[in-house]
Every structure is written in C-alpha cells, then in structure tokens.
DSSP file (Angstrom, degrees, kcal/mol; ACC not computed):
  #  RESIDUE AA STRUCTURE BP1 BP2  ACC     N-H-->O    O-->H-N    N-H-->O    O-->H-N    TCO  KAPPA ALPHA  PHI   PSI    X-CA   Y-CA   Z-CA
    1    1 A M              0   0    0      0, 0.0     2,-0.3     0, 0.0    11,-0.2   0.000 360.0 360.0 360.0 120.8   61.3  -22.0   68.7
    2    2 A G  E     +A   11   0A   0      9,-1.6     9,-1.9     2,-0.0     2,-0.3  -0.956 360.0 171.4-158.2 142.3   60.0  -23.4   65.5
    3    3 A T  E     -A   10   0A   0     -2,-0.3     7,-0.2     7,-0.2     2,-0.1  -0.994  31.1-117.5-150.7 147.4   60.2  -22.5   61.9
    4    4 A T    >   -     0   0    0      5,-1.3     3,-0.9    -2,-0.3    -2,-0.0  -0.383  39.5-104.3 -76.6 165.7   59.3  -24.0   58.7
    5    5 A L  T 3  S+     0   0    0      1,-0.3    -1,-0.1     2,-0.1    40,-0.0   0.822 125.3  48.2 -61.3 -29.4   62.0  -24.9   56.2
    6    6 A T  T 3  S-     0   0    0      3,-0.0    -1,-0.3     1,-0.0     0, 0.0   0.641 106.2-130.4 -85.5 -13.8   61.0  -21.8   54.2
    7    7 A G    <   +     0   0    0     -3,-0.9    -2,-0.1     2,-0.2     3,-0.1   0.640  69.5 127.1  77.4  13.3   61.0  -19.6   57.3
    8    8 A S  S    S+     0   0    0      1,-0.2     2,-0.4    -5,-0.0    -1,-0.1   0.727  70.3  38.5 -78.3 -20.5   57.5  -18.2   56.4
    9    9 A E        -     0   0    0      2,-0.0    -5,-1.3    -5,-0.0     2,-0.4  -0.994  69.1-179.4-134.4 129.3   56.0  -19.0   59.8
   10   10 A V  E     +A    3   0A   0     -2,-0.4     2,-0.3    -7,-0.2    -7,-0.2  -0.977   4.6 178.6-131.2 139.8   57.7  -18.7   63.1
   11   11 A S  E     -A    2   0A   0     -9,-1.9    -9,-1.6    -2,-0.4     2,-0.3  -0.988  27.0-120.0-136.2 150.3   56.6  -19.4   66.7
   12   12 A R        +     0   0    0     -2,-0.3     2,-0.3   -11,-0.2    -9,-0.0  -0.622  26.7 179.6 -88.9 146.2   58.5  -19.1   70.0
   13   13 A Q        -     0   0    0     -2,-0.3     2,-0.4     2,-0.0    -2,-0.0  -0.934  20.2-141.6-146.3 120.5   59.1  -22.0   72.3
   14   14 A D        +     0   0    0     -2,-0.3     2,-0.3     2,-0.0    -2,-0.0  -0.697  29.6 172.7 -82.8 130.9   61.0  -21.8   75.5
   15   15 A I        -     0   0    0     -2,-0.4     2,-0.5     2,-0.0    -2,-0.0  -0.950  29.1-131.3-135.1 156.6   63.2  -24.8   76.2
   16   16 A A        -     0   0    0     -2,-0.3    -2,-0.0     0, 0.0     0, 0.0  -0.931  25.1-168.2-108.0 131.9   65.8  -25.8   78.8
   17   17 A L        -     0   0    0     -2,-0.5     5,-0.0     2,-0.0     2,-0.0  -0.919  29.0-104.2-119.0 144.5   69.0  -27.2   77.5
   18   18 A P    >>  -     0   0    0      0, 0.0     4,-2.1     0, 0.0     3,-0.6  -0.377  34.4-118.4 -61.2 145.7   71.8  -28.9   79.4
   19   19 A S  H 3> S+     0   0    0      1,-0.3     4,-2.3     2,-0.2     5,-0.2   0.821 113.7  57.8 -59.6 -32.7   74.8  -26.5   79.9
   20   20 A E  H 3> S+     0   0    0      1,-0.2     4,-1.8     2,-0.2    -1,-0.3   0.895 107.6  47.4 -64.1 -38.6   77.1  -28.9   78.0
   21   21 A M  H <> S+     0   0    0     -3,-0.6     4,-2.6     2,-0.2    -2,-0.2   0.892 109.4  53.2 -69.3 -39.6   74.7  -28.6   75.0
   22   22 A V  H  X S+     0   0    0     -4,-2.1     4,-2.8     1,-0.2    -2,-0.2   0.918 108.3  50.8 -60.1 -43.4   74.6  -24.8   75.3
   23   23 A A  H  X S+     0   0    0     -4,-2.3     4,-1.3     1,-0.2    -1,-0.2   0.903 111.1  48.4 -62.2 -41.1   78.4  -24.7   75.2
   24   24 A R  H  X S+     0   0    0     -4,-1.8     4,-2.0     2,-0.2    -2,-0.2   0.911 112.9  46.9 -66.6 -41.5   78.5  -26.8   72.1
   25   25 A I  H  X S+     0   0    0     -4,-2.6     4,-2.5     1,-0.2    -2,-0.2   0.902 108.4  55.8 -66.3 -40.6   75.9  -24.7   70.3
   26   26 A D  H  < S+     0   0    0     -4,-2.8    -1,-0.2     1,-0.2    -2,-0.2   0.818 111.8  44.5 -60.0 -30.3   77.7  -21.6   71.4
   27   27 A A  H  X S+     0   0    0     -4,-1.3     4,-1.0    -5,-0.2    -1,-0.2   0.827 112.5  51.2 -81.7 -33.7   80.8  -23.0   69.7
   28   28 A I  H  X S+     0   0    0     -4,-2.0     4,-2.0     1,-0.2     5,-0.2   0.893  98.7  65.1 -71.1 -40.7   78.9  -24.2   66.5
   29   29 A A  H  X>S+     0   0    0     -4,-2.5     5,-2.3     1,-0.2     4,-0.7   0.914 104.5  42.4 -54.3 -51.9   77.2  -20.8   65.8
   30   30 A P  H  45S+     0   0    0      0, 0.0     3,-0.5     0, 0.0    -1,-0.2   0.856 110.7  57.7 -66.6 -30.4   80.3  -18.8   65.0
   31   31 A E  H  <5S+     0   0    0     -4,-1.0    -2,-0.2     1,-0.2    -3,-0.1   0.875 113.5  39.3 -62.6 -35.6   81.8  -21.7   63.0
   32   32 A R  H  <5S-     0   0    0     -4,-2.0    -1,-0.2    -3,-0.3    -3,-0.1   0.474 111.4-123.7 -90.7  -3.9   78.7  -21.6   60.8
   33   33 A H  T  <5S+     0   0    0     -4,-0.7     2,-0.3    -3,-0.5    -4,-0.1   0.913  72.9 114.3  59.4  45.3   78.6  -17.8   60.9
   34   34 A V  S   <S-     0   0    0     -5,-2.3    -1,-0.2    -6,-0.1    -2,-0.1  -0.868  72.1 -90.5-134.9 168.8   75.0  -17.7   62.2
   35   35 A T     >  -     0   0    0     -2,-0.3     4,-2.4     1,-0.1     5,-0.2  -0.328  40.3-109.3 -72.9 163.9   73.3  -16.6   65.4
   36   36 A V  H  > S+     0   0    0      1,-0.2     4,-2.4     2,-0.2     5,-0.2   0.909 121.4  53.2 -60.6 -41.6   72.8  -19.1   68.2
   37   37 A N  H  > S+     0   0    0      1,-0.2     4,-2.4     2,-0.2    -1,-0.2   0.929 109.8  47.0 -59.3 -46.1   69.1  -19.2   67.5
   38   38 A R  H  > S+     0   0    0      1,-0.2     4,-2.9     2,-0.2    -1,-0.2   0.885 110.4  53.3 -64.2 -38.5   69.8  -20.0   63.8
   39   39 A A  H  X S+     0   0    0     -4,-2.4     4,-2.7     2,-0.2    -1,-0.2   0.916 109.4  48.7 -62.3 -42.7   72.3  -22.7   64.8
   40   40 A I  H  X S+     0   0    0     -4,-2.4     4,-2.6     2,-0.2    -2,-0.2   0.939 112.9  47.1 -62.6 -46.8   69.7  -24.3   67.1
   41   41 A V  H  X S+     0   0    0     -4,-2.4     4,-2.7     1,-0.2    -2,-0.2   0.931 113.7  48.2 -60.7 -46.0   67.0  -24.2   64.3
   42   42 A D  H  X S+     0   0    0     -4,-2.9     4,-2.7     1,-0.2    -1,-0.2   0.916 112.3  48.4 -61.7 -43.4   69.5  -25.7   61.8
   43   43 A L  H  X S+     0   0    0     -4,-2.7     4,-2.6     2,-0.2    -1,-0.2   0.895 111.8  49.7 -65.2 -39.7   70.6  -28.4   64.2
   44   44 A L  H  X S+     0   0    0     -4,-2.6     4,-2.7     2,-0.2    -2,-0.2   0.926 111.5  48.5 -63.8 -44.0   67.0  -29.3   64.9
   45   45 A Q  H  X S+     0   0    0     -4,-2.7     4,-2.6     2,-0.2    -2,-0.2   0.924 112.0  49.4 -62.0 -43.5   66.1  -29.4   61.2
   46   46 A D  H  X S+     0   0    0     -4,-2.7     4,-2.4     1,-0.2    -2,-0.2   0.924 112.7  47.9 -59.2 -44.8   69.2  -31.6   60.6
   47   47 A G  H  X S+     0   0    0     -4,-2.6     4,-2.5     2,-0.2    -2,-0.2   0.890 111.9  48.7 -65.0 -40.7   68.2  -33.9   63.4
   48   48 A I  H  X S+     0   0    0     -4,-2.7     4,-2.7     2,-0.2    -1,-0.2   0.921 112.2  48.3 -66.3 -43.9   64.6  -34.2   62.2
   49   49 A M  H  X S+     0   0    0     -4,-2.6     4,-2.2     2,-0.2    -2,-0.2   0.907 112.6  49.2 -62.6 -40.9   65.6  -35.0   58.7
   50   50 A D  H  X S+     0   0    0     -4,-2.4     4,-2.6    -5,-0.2    -2,-0.2   0.920 111.3  49.5 -63.1 -44.5   68.1  -37.6   60.0
   51   51 A Y  H  X S+     0   0    0     -4,-2.5     4,-2.5     1,-0.2    -2,-0.2   0.930 111.4  48.6 -59.0 -47.3   65.3  -39.1   62.1
   52   52 A E  H  X S+     0   0    0     -4,-2.7     4,-2.3     1,-0.2    -1,-0.2   0.881 111.9  49.3 -64.0 -38.1   62.9  -39.3   59.2
   53   53 A Q  H  X S+     0   0    0     -4,-2.2     4,-2.4     2,-0.2    -1,-0.2   0.925 112.0  47.7 -66.7 -44.5   65.5  -40.9   56.9
   54   54 A R  H  X S+     0   0    0     -4,-2.6     4,-2.5     1,-0.2    -2,-0.2   0.902 112.7  50.1 -62.4 -40.0   66.4  -43.5   59.5
   55   55 A R  H  X S+     0   0    0     -4,-2.5     4,-2.7    -5,-0.2    -2,-0.2   0.922 111.0  48.1 -64.6 -44.9   62.7  -44.2   60.1
   56   56 A A  H  X S+     0   0    0     -4,-2.3     4,-2.2     2,-0.2    -2,-0.2   0.905 112.4  49.4 -63.2 -41.4   62.1  -44.6   56.3
   57   57 A T  H  X S+     0   0    0     -4,-2.4     4,-2.5     2,-0.2    -2,-0.2   0.925 111.8  48.9 -62.1 -45.4   65.1  -46.9   55.9
   58   58 A F  H  X S+     0   0    0     -4,-2.5     4,-2.9     1,-0.2    -2,-0.2   0.935 111.7  48.2 -59.9 -47.9   63.9  -49.0   58.9
   59   59 A L  H  X S+     0   0    0     -4,-2.7     4,-2.1     1,-0.2    -1,-0.2   0.879 111.7  50.0 -64.1 -37.6   60.4  -49.3   57.5
   60   60 A E  H  X S+     0   0    0     -4,-2.2     4,-2.3     2,-0.2    -1,-0.2   0.928 113.3  45.7 -65.7 -44.6   61.6  -50.3   54.0
   61   61 A L  H  X S+     0   0    0     -4,-2.5     4,-2.8     1,-0.2    -2,-0.2   0.905 111.5  52.8 -64.1 -40.8   63.9  -53.0   55.5
   62   62 A A  H  X S+     0   0    0     -4,-2.9     4,-2.4     2,-0.2    -1,-0.2   0.895 110.1  48.0 -62.7 -39.9   61.1  -54.2   57.7
   63   63 A E  H  X S+     0   0    0     -4,-2.1     4,-1.9     2,-0.2    -1,-0.2   0.925 113.0  47.3 -66.3 -44.1   58.8  -54.6   54.8
   64   64 A R  H  X S+     0   0    0     -4,-2.3     4,-1.3     1,-0.2    -2,-0.2   0.902 112.3  51.1 -62.3 -40.7   61.5  -56.4   52.7
   65   65 A F  H  < S+     0   0    0     -4,-2.8     3,-0.3     1,-0.2    -2,-0.2   0.920 109.8  49.8 -60.5 -45.6   62.2  -58.7   55.7
   66   66 A Q  H  < S+     0   0    0     -4,-2.4    -1,-0.2     1,-0.2    -2,-0.2   0.864 116.4  41.0 -62.9 -37.7   58.5  -59.5   56.1
   67   67 A K  H  < S+     0   0    0     -4,-1.9    -1,-0.2    -5,-0.1    -2,-0.2   0.601  89.3 113.6 -88.2 -13.0   58.1  -60.3   52.4
   68   68 A S     <  +     0   0    0     -4,-1.3    -3,-0.0    -3,-0.3    -4,-0.0  -0.334  34.2 175.4 -67.9 137.8   61.4  -62.2   52.0
   69   69 A T        +     0   0    0     -2,-0.1    -1,-0.1     5,-0.0     3,-0.1   0.411  56.7  94.6-114.9  -5.3   61.2  -65.9   51.3
   70   70 A D     >  -     0   0    0      1,-0.1     4,-2.9     2,-0.0     5,-0.2  -0.800  65.6-151.4 -90.8 118.1   65.0  -66.4   50.9
   71   71 A P  H  > S+     0   0    0      0, 0.0     4,-2.1     0, 0.0     5,-0.2   0.845  95.8  51.0 -58.9 -35.5   66.6  -67.5   54.2
   72   72 A V  H  > S+     0   0    0      2,-0.2     4,-2.2     1,-0.2     5,-0.2   0.938 113.9  43.6 -68.0 -46.1   69.9  -65.9   53.3
   73   73 A E  H  > S+     0   0    0      1,-0.2     4,-2.9     2,-0.2     5,-0.2   0.901 111.7  54.9 -64.9 -40.2   68.3  -62.6   52.5
   74   74 A T  H  X S+     0   0    0     -4,-2.9     4,-2.4     1,-0.2    -1,-0.2   0.912 109.3  46.9 -59.7 -43.6   66.0  -62.8   55.6
   75   75 A E  H  X S+     0   0    0     -4,-2.1     4,-2.3     2,-0.2    -1,-0.2   0.914 112.5  49.6 -65.5 -42.8   69.1  -63.3   57.8
   76   76 A R  H  X S+     0   0    0     -4,-2.2     4,-2.1     1,-0.2    -2,-0.2   0.922 113.0  46.5 -62.2 -43.9   70.9  -60.3   56.2
   77   77 A L  H  X S+     0   0    0     -4,-2.9     4,-2.7     2,-0.2    -1,-0.2   0.888 110.0  53.9 -66.0 -38.9   67.8  -58.1   56.5
   78   78 A R  H  X S+     0   0    0     -4,-2.4     4,-2.4    -5,-0.2    -2,-0.2   0.921 109.5  48.4 -60.0 -43.9   67.4  -59.2   60.2
   79   79 A E  H  X S+     0   0    0     -4,-2.3     4,-2.3     2,-0.2    -1,-0.2   0.889 111.2  49.8 -64.8 -39.4   71.0  -58.2   60.9
   80   80 A Q  H  X S+     0   0    0     -4,-2.1     4,-2.4     2,-0.2    -2,-0.2   0.916 111.7  48.3 -64.9 -42.7   70.5  -54.8   59.2
   81   81 A L  H  X S+     0   0    0     -4,-2.7     4,-2.3     1,-0.2    -2,-0.2   0.898 110.4  52.4 -63.3 -39.8   67.4  -54.2   61.2
   82   82 A E  H  X S+     0   0    0     -4,-2.4     4,-3.2    -5,-0.2     5,-0.4   0.923 109.8  48.1 -61.6 -44.7   69.2  -55.2   64.4
   83   83 A R  H  X S+     0   0    0     -4,-2.3     4,-2.1     1,-0.2    -2,-0.2   0.911 112.5  48.8 -63.2 -42.6   72.0  -52.7   63.6
   84   84 A L  H  < S+     0   0    0     -4,-2.4    -1,-0.2     1,-0.2    -2,-0.2   0.875 118.7  40.2 -63.8 -36.7   69.5  -49.9   62.9
   85   85 A T  H  < S+     0   0    0     -4,-2.3    -2,-0.2    -5,-0.2    -1,-0.2   0.910 133.2  18.1 -79.3 -43.9   67.6  -50.7   66.1
   86   86 A F  H  < S-     0   0    0     -4,-3.2    -3,-0.2     1,-0.2    -2,-0.2   0.438 101.3-126.2-112.8  -2.4   70.5  -51.4   68.5
   87   87 A G     <        0   0    0     -4,-2.1    -1,-0.2    -5,-0.4    -2,-0.1  -0.138 360.0 360.0  81.5 177.0   73.5  -49.9   66.8
   88   88 A G              0   0    0     -4,-0.1    -5,-0.1    -2,-0.0    -4,-0.1   0.452 360.0 360.0 108.3 360.0   76.8  -51.6   66.1
C-alpha cells in the first residue's frame, strides 16, 4: 500500500499488522468516515510527516548545539536534544 499525497500513483503492498493495531484502525476508519485502507494511508502519511518534522527539529538543534559558544545555551540545547532523543 503506497500512495503519493496527490493520489496520482498507487501501488499495492501486503503487510502484516498486529491484531491490536487492526482493531484500532477498524475503530478509527468510521470515526474519520473513510475506508480502512484510506485510514491506514492517512495514518502512515501523518506518521511520516511527524517523523520528518522531528528529524528536521533534531538536526536544527544539533547544528545550533555544535555552533554554540555560550555555555548556558549549549546546556539548554543539550537538554533539548536529550529530550528529543530519549523522551521525557
């Protein structure tokens, strides 16, 4: 299952999902008034966009950390990077 954001190109992909995830997707689809397939595609797109945003934020912070000469700012950036990496 793969689709571009515009939906102009589609390819099939068979995947196996844990039953708990299937149950959650089955519940999400009617809430969004879409098919299960559309719900899966939308959730994947949301997840990919979230991943890309977190990655961009991390890389920007890492660059600022690397270039920082202020010890207070360096410590603050280190803590932010730590939270992004390990949670919390």
